[in-house]
C-alpha positions, 0 to 999 in steps of 0.5 A: 448504498451510494450515500454510503459510498459519498460517505467515504468519499466526501467526508472520511476523505478515503482513496479511491482505492479504498473505496472501490475495496469496500463496495465490491465487498459490500457486493461481495457479501450482498451477493451471500445474502441472494444465495442464502434466499436462495436457498432457504426460500427467505428473503433477508433485509438490512434490519434481518442481518445478525452475527449468525447471518455474517460469520456464516458469510465470514467461513465461506470466504474463508472456505475459499481460502481469503487470508486472515488480512483479506476476511478481516478487512471484508469484515472492516467494511461490512462493519462500517456499513452498519454503523451507518446505517445506525448514524442515518436512524436506518437500524436502530443498532448494529446487528453484530457490534461485538464480532471479530475477524480471523487472529491474523497470521504476523507474517515480517514483509519482505525485503532485499538485501542491501548489496542486492537493491543497489546492484538491482539499481544500477544504471546500466540495468536500465535502458537510457530511453525515457522509459529506462530513466522513468523506470528508475525513477521509480524504483529508485524513489519506491525505495528512497523515500517508501512511499505507496505505488497509489501514492506515486502515481498520484504525484504531480509536478508542484509536488517536486520541490527541487530546490527544497529538496521535498516530495509532498505526497497525498497518502490514506485518506488524502493525509499529505505529508513531505518526504526530503530526499537527497542529492541524489534522487533530485539529479535523476528527478532532473534529469526524468524531467529533461527527457520528458519535456524533449520526447514526449514534451507533455502539458500533463499535471502529473510527474511519471508519464507514459509516452502518449502524456497520460498518467502512468498507471497502478498496472503499469508502475507493479509491472515495471518493478515486478519486472525489475525485481524478478534480475532478484533471485530468491526474492519470493515477492516483487512488488512495489511495497517490498521497496517500501519494506526495503526503505524501512527496513533500511531506515532501521538497521541505520539507527532511525527512529521508528518514531520518524520512520513512522512520519515517513512512512506515514502509518497512522499508529506506530503499531504499523511500524514496529512490524518493521524492528522484527527484520532487523534481527539479523543486525542483531545477530551480527553483535551477537558474533562477537560474543565468545560461545558464539566464534567457537 
């Protein structure tokens, strides 16, 4: 398994988060095999894994109430591992090439209405100390650029170009992209860097840091976002990804081309972006209100 992990890291350029998820998924499958061996008194070496065994594993995961998306991700990790074994000559053929996961339930992404997000991000709702200024900038950056949590944590000082007003982010599989930002965000960035230099005096290469000068973690960012979004009533989910969804929805509602939004989000497929076209239905309803029947 060690060589497979190195393959993911150095040849596939998978992120630390993705590699960690693959390791966890494969370890869960190994644990399943060990339990099955104890139950049936047989050993299950890699060359004896087949469709039935993997299907039993998947059924067990679904009985544990895992979502279809989670089960499919774990199956994808297993598929990748066995494809690697075939390429390396460990196996002659893939033992379950046609096995697919449970059908995904298409869930529309959560997003925040413009009035609510403007109120939540108002300056008066944040402390004017280092952490308050930093946290407000993090939330604004999520909302104004649509970046992922891992991408925000990974921003370096050199990735922020104030003159060109462009942010360089490193996404999945270490793919980099440039995202423009507006003058308002530029002012907030300048304010943050000034306060950081004054209060922290860090030499860290990371853009977002803690009070001790170390880089923020995903957990710190998630907590800051969740705490602030808790101020919005009736919001079912409160995470950085909700702000990413809100960015995409706002862009499409205001007439942005879906292909442009795809590039800004860093999606590899247009299908990933198209889900946001469903949440613009509110705009369609506004147009429909002009119909004579709708007025009655």
